[in-house]
Residue, then its C-alpha position, 0 to 999 in steps of 0.5 A: m477509513e481516516r486511520g489509513l490516511l493518518a496512521p504512521l507507516s514504518p519505512s518498510e510499510e511505506n516502501a511496500l506501499r510504493r512498490v504496490a503503487n508502482g506495479i510490484s504486486k505479487p506477495k512474494h516480492l513484498r514483506a508479509t508483515s508490511v502487507a498485513r498492516l497495510k491490509r489492516l489499514a485498508l490501504v491494500e487488498e489481495r485479489d487474484g493472488r495480487i496485492l492492489l491499492t484500494p482507493l484509500g491506498v491511492q489517496r495515501c500514496a498521493t499524500t506521502s510519495s513523490t511518485p504519483p499513484p497509477a491511473 
């Protein structure tokens, strides 16, 4: 679990994480390679055809982004 908080993210992965945090959650709007890595790091999950932040992803967004995570 800690790995998802500490692993360096590429600019593309950071962008995908921010986009998910901001509600852009359809896989077709995100780079598949970025989403795959974010899933491996347990930062996002796919549910009902949408990409959503996990609790760990919310925590990561709070530490890496100036945009607050969704409530």
